[in-house]
C-alpha positions in Angstrom: 132.0 112.9 109.5 132.9 114.3 112.5 129.7 114.9 114.9 129.4 117.4 117.7 130.7 115.2 120.0 133.7 114.3 118.5 134.6 117.9 117.6 133.9 118.6 121.2 136.7 116.2 122.5 139.0 117.0 119.6 139.1 121.0 121.6 139.3 119.8 124.5 142.4 117.4 123.7 144.1 120.5 122.3 143.5 122.4 125.1 144.9 120.0 127.2 141.8 119.9 129.1 139.0 117.1 130.3 135.2 117.0 129.7 132.8 117.5 132.4 129.4 115.9 131.6 126.8 116.5 133.5 123.1 114.4 133.5 119.8 116.1 134.7 116.4 114.6 134.5 114.2 116.6 131.9 111.2 117.9 133.5 112.2 117.7 137.3 111.0 120.1 138.0 109.9 121.5 135.0 111.0 121.5 131.5 111.4 125.3 131.6 113.6 125.3 134.2 115.3 122.5 133.2 116.1 125.1 129.6 117.6 127.3 132.2 119.3 124.4 133.9 121.2 123.6 130.4 121.7 127.2 130.0 123.3 127.8 133.0 125.4 124.9 133.1 127.2 125.5 129.9 128.0 129.0 131.1 129.7 127.5 134.0 132.1 125.2 132.0 130.0 122.3 131.2 131.2 120.4 128.1 128.5 118.0 127.4 124.9 117.4 129.0 122.7 114.5 129.2 119.4 114.6 129.1 117.7 112.4 131.0 114.2 111.2 129.5 111.7 110.2 132.7 110.7 107.1 132.1 108.9 104.8 134.9 111.1 101.6 135.4 114.3 103.3 135.5 116.2 100.1 136.5 120.4 101.3 136.4 119.1 104.5 138.4 119.6 104.6 141.9 116.5 106.2 144.1 117.6 109.8 143.5 117.3 109.9 139.7 114.2 107.3 140.4 112.5 110.1 142.1 112.9 112.6 140.0 111.9 110.5 136.9 109.0 109.8 139.6 108.0 113.8 139.5 108.9 114.7 135.8 106.5 112.2 135.0 104.0 113.4 137.1 104.3 116.9 136.2 103.3 115.3 132.4 106.8 115.4 131.1 107.2 113.4 128.0 109.9 112.3 125.3 107.8 114.8 122.5 108.5 117.8 125.2 111.7 117.2 126.2 112.7 117.0 122.5 110.9 120.1 122.1 112.6 121.8 125.0 115.8 120.7 123.3 115.0 122.0 120.0 114.6 125.8 122.4 118.4 125.3 123.6 120.0 124.7 120.3 118.1 128.3 119.3 120.8 129.7 121.2 123.2 127.0 122.4 125.7 124.4 120.5 126.8 122.6 123.7 126.8 118.7 122.8 124.0 117.3 124.0 123.0 113.6 124.7 119.5 112.1 125.0 120.0 109.2 127.9 117.2 106.9 128.9 115.4 103.4 128.5 113.9 101.9 124.9 110.4 102.0 125.8 109.4 105.3 125.6 111.8 105.5 121.8 110.2 102.7 120.9 106.8 103.7 122.1 107.4 107.2 119.6 108.5 105.7 116.7 111.7 104.6 116.3 111.9 106.2 112.7 109.7 109.5 113.9 111.9 109.4 117.2 115.4 109.6 115.1 114.0 112.0 112.6 112.4 114.2 115.3 115.6 114.2 117.7 117.9 115.3 114.8 115.6 117.7 113.6 115.5 119.2 117.9 119.5 119.0 118.0 120.2 116.4 120.0 124.0 115.2 119.4 123.8 111.6 120.9 121.6 109.0 122.4 122.6 106.5 125.4 119.8 103.9 125.5 121.2 102.1 128.6 118.7 98.9 127.9 119.2 98.1 124.6 122.5 96.3 123.8 124.5 95.9 120.4 122.2 92.8 119.5 119.3 95.2 119.9 120.7 98.2 119.0 120.4 98.4 114.9 116.1 98.6 115.7 117.7 102.0 116.4 120.8 102.1 114.8 119.4 102.3 111.3 117.9 105.3 111.8 120.1 107.4 114.4 123.0 106.2 112.7 121.7 107.8 109.5 120.6 110.9 111.3 124.0 111.6 112.4 123.2 110.7 115.8 126.5 109.5 117.8 125.2 106.4 119.6 126.7 106.2 123.0 127.5 102.3 124.7 128.2 101.3 128.1 131.2 99.5 129.5 131.2 97.7 133.1 134.1 96.7 135.3 132.5 93.3 134.9 132.5 93.9 130.9 134.9 91.0 129.6 137.4 91.9 127.4 135.5 90.1 124.3 132.3 92.2 124.7 133.8 94.8 125.2 135.6 94.9 122.0 132.2 94.4 120.7 130.6 97.0 122.4 133.4 100.1 121.2 133.7 98.0 117.8 130.0 99.8 116.8 130.1 103.0 119.6 130.3 106.4 118.4 130.8 109.5 119.9 132.1 107.9 123.4 132.7 105.4 126.0 130.6 105.6 129.1 132.7 103.3 131.7 130.4 102.8 134.2 132.4 102.9 137.6 130.8 100.6 139.6 128.7 97.6 139.6 124.8 98.5 140.7 122.8 101.6 140.0 123.7 105.3 139.8 124.8 107.6 143.1 125.1 104.5 145.1 128.4 103.9 146.1 132.2 105.8 145.8 133.9 104.6 142.8 137.7 103.2 143.3 140.1 105.0 141.1 142.8 102.4 141.5 140.7 100.1 139.4 139.3 102.4 137.2 142.5 103.9 136.0 143.4 99.8 135.7 140.2 99.2 133.9 140.8 102.5 131.6 144.1 100.5 130.2 142.4 97.6 129.2 139.9 99.6 127.2 142.3 101.8 125.5 144.0 98.7 123.9 140.7 98.0 121.8 139.3 101.8 121.2 140.2 104.7 120.3 137.1 106.8 121.3 137.2 108.9 124.6 136.3 107.4 127.9 134.3 108.7 130.0 133.6 107.9 133.8 130.0 108.0 135.6 128.2 106.5 138.3 129.6 108.0 142.0 131.2 110.8 141.4 130.4 113.2 143.2 133.0 115.5 144.9 135.4 117.9 143.1 138.4 115.7 144.4 137.0 112.7 143.4 136.6 114.3 139.3 140.2 115.3 139.7 141.5 111.9 140.4 139.4 109.9 138.0 139.9 112.9 135.5 143.9 112.1 135.6 143.1 109.2 133.7 139.7 109.5 131.8 138.7 111.5 129.2 135.6 112.7 130.4 133.7 112.4 133.7 130.0 112.4 134.6 128.1 113.9 137.5 124.6 112.4 137.8 122.8 112.1 141.1 125.0 114.6 143.2 123.7 117.6 141.0 120.5 115.8 140.7 120.2 115.6 144.2 121.6 119.3 144.1 118.7 120.2 142.1 115.7 118.8 143.6 117.0 120.3 147.4 116.8 124.0 146.0 114.1 123.7 143.7 111.8 126.8 144.4 114.6 129.1 145.6 115.4 132.3 143.7 120.0 131.2 143.8 119.1 127.9 142.1 120.7 128.2 138.8 123.4 130.1 141.0 124.0 127.1 143.0 124.0 124.5 140.3 126.7 126.4 138.5 128.9 127.1 141.1 128.7 123.5 142.0 129.4 122.5 138.6 132.1 125.1 138.0 133.7 124.3 140.7 134.8 120.9 139.9 135.5 121.7 136.0 137.6 124.2 137.7 139.6 121.5 139.5 139.8 119.3 136.6 141.4 121.6 134.3 144.3 122.0 136.8 145.2 118.5 136.8 
């Protein structure tokens, strides 16, 4: 069965386009505004949305997303609330949505209940950054059955045999971490990414998107030449923070995403 994420990559491939994937932290500044941002980003040309579930110890995230997560938690954002927000989006949008986060909130929620509720809400994929393949079956026995893609991470430090193991069970797409370290703290080097993606393509036919450290249209264009898509995260979260409360927030965010998508379509 081809999932919504798979169909999106098929559509983009047919048009010779690359995927623009954006990340935002749910509940920063509020779940209501998060919903508005998702719909605005879709109109701007974004192909897939990663909705970050705020967590008190986001070890893979840099300071920008850590702070956004803290604000969201302080305002009362919960996993249950995030799923309700996504259900609201799903009533008017078919945009593929990946729930991005850590296993602790899912475990506390109840893995079977989470899979069922996520499916009902319209979640298309999950990316659980601290759940390695060896431990993933605890969740995947339920999310796989619900038709939810399990997105997996591969880093520059991932050896070939380990990458094969990760890729063999991944679905949806592979998320290649372009730098070592946390999100938003360094600039990726396109030459090194190109070489590593060639290695990954030899072991998997899944689309590969590249994230961590990408913020400028030119960076997205360069990486888009050899990746199936790029992820913009910390830069977008920072822009949301800087313009939170402004009447032009949606316009500013839409223009930023739209500019990157336009550049990527002209590779």
